[in-house]
N, C-alpha and C positions, 0 to 999 in steps of 0.2 A: 420605283419599287412596284412589283405586281400586286394589285389589290388582293387582300385575303392572305397573303404569304407572311408568315411569322418572321420578324426581324431577330435573327440569332445573335446572342452576345458573343463578342470576341474578347471579353475580359475575363480574367481569372480570379478577380477580386470581388465580383458582385455578391449579392446575397444568395443563399442557396435556393430560395424559392424562385427567383428570376433565372438562375442558371439552370435549374431543372426544367423550367417552363420554356427556356430558350429565348427569353427576352433580355433586352439590354437593361441594365440596372444603373440607376444614378448614384448608387452606393451611399445614400444618405444614412446616417446612423442616429439612433439605434434601429429604426425601421426605414426602409427605402421608400421613395415616392410612389412607385407603382404599387407596392403592397398596401400602402396607406390609402392610395386612391381607390383600390379595389376592395379595401376592407378585408384583406385576407392576411393570415399570419405570416409575418416575415421571420424566416428561420435564421436570420443573422449571418455573420461572416466568420464565426469561429471555425477552426480547423476540424476535420473529421478524423475518425480513428481507423487505423489499419491493424488488425491482428494478422500479421503476415506469416504464412506458412512457407518457409523457404527450403523446401526439399530439393528443388531444382533451380538451375540458373534462371529460368524463364519466370520463376515466381517473383524475381526482384523487378521485373519490367512488366511488359503487357501479358496478360494471360491468354492462352489459347482458347478458341471457341470449342465448346463440347456440346454433344447431344445430350439432351435431358432424358434420363431414364424413367421407367414407369414407377419406380419406387420413390423418386424425388418429388417434393412438393414445389409448385411454382414459386419463384422468388419474386417478391414484391419490390417495388422501388424503395430503396433505403433513403430516408429523409434526414437521418441525423448521423447515425453510425454507418461505417462502411467497412467491409472486410474483403480482402483480396484472396480468393481461393488459389490454391497451388495448382500446378498442372496435373497433379494426381487426384485432386478433389473431383467429385462426381457431378457437382452442380454448376450451373451456368453463373456467370458473373453478373451481379446486379448492374444497374445503370452506372456506367463507369465515370469516375472522376480522376483527374491526373494524380498520380502518386505524390507529387510535390505539394498537393493540396491537403494531404492527410498526415496524420501523426503515426509514425511507425513505432508501436509499443511491444513488439515481440522480436527478440533477437533472431539472428540467422542461424538456424540450427539444422543439422543433417537428421532428416526424419526418414523412417522406414517407408519404402515404396508400397508397402502392403497395408497402409494405414487409413485406407478409404472407409468412411462409415458404411458404404453400401456393401463392403466385403465382409461385414459382421453378421454372423448368423443370429437368428432369434435366440434370445437368452444369453447367458454368460458362459464363458469357457471356464474350465476347472481352475486355472490360474487366477482368473478374475474373481471367481467366487472366494478364492483364498485371500486376495488382496482386498476385496470389499469387506471381508470379515476382519482383516488386520486394521482397515481404516476405522471400522466401527468400533473395535474393541480396544485398540491401542492408540492409533493416531488422533482420532477425535478427542479422547480424554487428554491428550498432550496438548492440544490447542485450546482447550477450555479451561476456565478457572473454577468450574463446579466440582464439588465432591462427588464421590460414588452415590451418595444419598440423594443428590439433587438431580434434576432434569438437565442433561447436557444439551445445549442448544444446537451444537453441531450435529448430534445424533437426531435430535427432534426435527430439525428443519432440513438438513441437507439430505438425509437418507431417503425420505419419501420423495423429494424432488429428483434425486438421482436416477430412480428407476424409469422416469419418463424424459429425462433430459441428458443427452449423450455428452454434451460438453462438461457438465458438472460431474457425471459418472466417470468419465475417463480422466478428469483431473484428480478426483479422489483416489482412482486406481494409480494414477501417476505418483502422488504423494505416498501412498501405501507401499508401492513397489520400491521407490527410492529409499524409504525408511527401513523396510524389511531387508533390503540389500545391505544396508549398513549394520543392521541388528545381528544378521547371521552371517555377514561377510561373504556375500555371494555376488561378486562383481559381474558374473556372467549374465545377470538380469539386465544388463545394459540394453540389449536388443529389445526386450520387452518394455523397458522404460521408454525408449524412443518411440516404440509403437503407440504406447498410451499417450505420449505427448502429441504425436502426430494426429491421433483420433480426437484428442481434446481440442487441439487448435482448429481442426477442420469443422468439427461440430459447432464450435464457437463462432467460426466465420458464418456458418449457415444461420445460426440464431441471430447474429448481428445484422444479417441481410433482410430480416423480417422486422417491420417497424414495431410491432407489438411485442414480439419475442425479445427484441433487443432491450426492452426496459423491464422485462420480467424478473422475478425473484430468482429463478434458477440461473438466468444469464449473469446477473450481478454476483451471485454466489460463486459461479464458475470463475469470473474474473478475480474476485477476492481470493479465491483458493489458489489461483495462478500465482498471486503474490506471495501467499504463504507457502507454496511448494519451494520457493527459493531458500526457506529455511533448511531444506534438505539437500540443497544443491552444493556441489563442491566448488572450490575456488576457480577451477578450470572452466566451469560452465558460464555461458554468457548470461548477463543479468538484464532484466527489463523492468521498468516501472509500470507494473499493471495497475497501480493506483490512479494513474492518469486516466486509463480506460474507465475505471470504476467511478471517478469524478464526473466524466461526461454523462454516464448512465444516471447517476444520482441527480445531477443538475437538471437533466432533461425531465426526470420524474418529478422534481419540485416545480419546474415551470409549468407542467401539466396539472399541478395541484393534486397529484395522486396521493391519497391518504394511505401510508403503508400499514399493512397488517403487522401481526406480531413478528412474523419472519422477516418482513421488510424493515421493521424498527431495529431488529437484531443486526441485520446485514449493514445498515447504515451506521450503527454504533460500532460495529467491527471495523468498518472503513475509518470512522473518526479516530479510533485508537491508532490504527497504523498510519493514518495521515499525519496525526500530531507527532508520533514517534519519528516519522520520515522527516518532518519539518526541522526536527532538531539536528539530524545529520546533514541536512541540505543547508542549514543556517538560513532559513527562509520561512516565509509564512506558510501555513497549511494550504493545501490545494483548494479547499472549500472553507468558507466561514462556518464556524461551529458555535454560533451564538444562540441557536435555537434551544428550547427547553430540552434537558436531557431525557432519554427515554426512561421509563419506569424500571426499577431494579430487575424485574422479571425479563425485560427485553434488552437491557443494557449488557454489553459484553463484560464490562468491569463491575456490574452490579452496583452496590451502593457507593463505591469510590469513583464512579463515573464523573461526578461534578469536579474532581481535581483535573480531569483532562481539559476542561474548559479554561481553567487558570493557566495550565501549561500551554494551551493553544494561544492564549492572549500574550504570553511571554514571547512565543515564536512570532506573533504579529508584529512585535517591535523590532525584530531582527532587521528587516529592510531599512527602516528609519535609521537604526544605529549605523548600518552600513553606509548610508549616504553621508552621515556626519563624518565618519572616519575617513571617507574618501574625499571630503571637502568639496562635494559636488553640488552644494546649495550655497545661496548667498549668506552673508554673515547674519543678517536679521532672521532669515528663515532657519539657519542653523541653530540660533539661540532658541528660537521658538520651538523647533523640533526636539532639542535637548531638554527643554523645559517639560514638554509634553511626555517625553520618555520617562523623566524622573518621576513626574506626577503619577503617571500610569504605574511605574514600578512600585511606588509607595503604596498605591492602592492595592496592587496584587499581593505585596508583602503583608498587608493588613488582612487580606482575605485568607492567605496561608496560615497566618497566626491564629485566626479565629475558627478555622475549619476543623471539625472533629468527625471522625468516622462514626456513622450511625450503627455499625456493626460492632459489636463487643467481642465477637469470637476472636480468639488470640491471633490466629493467622490472618484473618481479614484486618484486624486492627493494626498488626505489625506491618502488613503490606501497604496499608494506607499511610502509616507513618513513614515508611521507606519512600514512598512516592512523594509525600509532602516535603520531607527534607531534601530529596533530590530536586524538587522544584525550587526550593530556596537556592540551592547551589547554581542551578541554571539561571535563576533570576538575577543573581549577583553577577554572573558571567555576562548576561546580556546588558544589564543596566550600567553596571560600573566597570565591566571588563576586568574583573578580579576573580581570583581563585585562591587556593592554598599558596602561601602560608597565611592568608588573611584570617584573622580569628573567627570572623562570622562564618566563613566557608568551612574552617576546621571543625567548628561546633556542629554544623549540620552534617558533615562527613561522618563524625562520631556517632551522632544520633541515628543516621541512615544505616550505618553498618550494624549498629546494635539492634535495630528493628529487623534487618535482614537475618542477622544471627539468631534472632529469637523466632523466626519463622521455620517451621518444621521442614526438613529436607524432603519429606514425603508429601508436603502440601501441593495440591494442583495449582495453588496461586503462584508457584515458582514459574508458570508459564509466562508471566509478565514481569519477572524480576531482572531481565537482562538490562533494562534501562537504569534502574536505580543502582544496580551493582556497577555498571560502567561509569555512571555519573559520580558516584562516591568514590569508586576505585580510582579513577583518573586523578582525583584531587587528594587522595590519601598520601600522607607522608610517613606515618608510622608503619614499620615493618609488619606488625601484627595485623593491621587493617589491610594492607596490601596482600598479605599471605591468605587472609580470610577470603578476599574478593577472588583471587585466583583459584583457590581451592574450591570455593562455591561453584564457580563455572565449570571446574573439572568434574565435580560431583554431579552437577546437572547434565552435563554431556554424557557421562558414563550411565546415567539413569535414563536419558531421553534420546540420545543419539541424534541430536540436531546439530548439523555442521555449522549453523550460524552461531552457536555458542563458542566454538573454537575461534571464529572470526572476532567476536567480541573480546575474548580473552588475549588474542594476539594484538588486537588494537590497543587494548589497555596497557599491555606491556610495552608497546611502541611509545605510548605517551610517557610511561615512567622512564624509559631510556632517555628520551629527548629532554625531559625535565631534569633529570639527574646530571646529564652531561652539561646542560646550560647552567645549572646551579654551581658546578665546579668553577666556572669562570665568572661567578658573581652576577649572573643575569637575574633579572626579576621574573622568576618562573610563575609568579602570580598572574602575569599578562599572558602566559602561554595558554592558548585555547586549545583543548584537546581535539576538537573537531578539525581546526585548522592544521594540526600536526598530521591528522589522518589524510586530509586532503593533499598535503604536500607529498605524502608517500603514496597517494593513489589508492588508499584502502577503502573498501566498502563494507559497511556493517549493517546488520539488521537489528535494531533495538526493540522491535515489536515482539 
């Protein structure tokens, strides 16, 4: 070997620090030998993210080289997140890594060829002002649980950031355009919706290619809002789990020991809520551990009932252990130990749910907290004992949950988070009056809010009823029939957030 020449690694599995430096990695974990010897930070072996804009066939493979315009900022080497610009993007690709080394978290969508950020004139167009106004006055209140008399965190945090951040601004406009199209029945807005989507993804790519920008509040807000935008999506639109992207951003921020400000705490609380809800539909643990102290009520998405999320999160943590036992994939002694652990953990969580009381005595807050608490009991019994209705314990909590939901005013902003307790209690309901209420409440919520995700929840609940009723006719033990497994067999996707 010629002295002074670097020895380039030919492995695709070394740590990211060695791969970027071009050195062979011994792949020792958690930190490789070279990084330990040189006392430098080893960035590990985890996959990197790709927000892929797939307007053209080339964007699925290698991107073409482009000239950098005077309006573009130079792109720094991405150290943790990676975004692959499409062929219509104006910026050069960052230091490349193979696409098989990354996690593709954006579906392949047909985007407008006129979606380049550089083509956007200074200021907003007339329709963009209209959609920004709609997001501020209509969509933001739909996403929040705050009343008109309280400070709406989506308005407080998102709007100021949006003026300086293209990815967040165009994601907000995307949500507004989708919702307004449903509200006034104007399907001709589809071209404008695609344009917003293209601009949002490409601005997000540029943000993720900058090490500091990738971990900023506006970028995290844009990724989370991408996830929320699927509440407005039709069944024909491709789905993507943007929570995976948010997870990597938050995990990196935590490793750097960044103390979040009020906006950052709200964003992490928002992620926590949707992560826990997603864990229920995936029958798996949340993407991140949520055992840290909850944010203060003023920064927490769910306010004073945020502590209930921690209990629900711990129930989801038991799902993989329960799955191992049911699949007989552990030794008999380990199986007995795991089953004992699950039952002890379940008993402790049941005690916590029994003793928890909402600190807010406002009627709608109290009833919402009670609906969540009783839905958590139903979820706990399903995970721990694999039981549901007609078990008396489940039926009791179904009744209590439905009563709490019924006692919440239909005009309450807290209905923003009622999809999960309605679905959980509704799937286990046996009485016609309880089923009728859950169906009608989702209809009323959709008519008032025009969120297509509510229709998916309603159809999923009715699918569970049909399956249970058919099997009950043949004498099957429907108490063993898990509603999530029913939906998985049908290939149904629902948003419970």
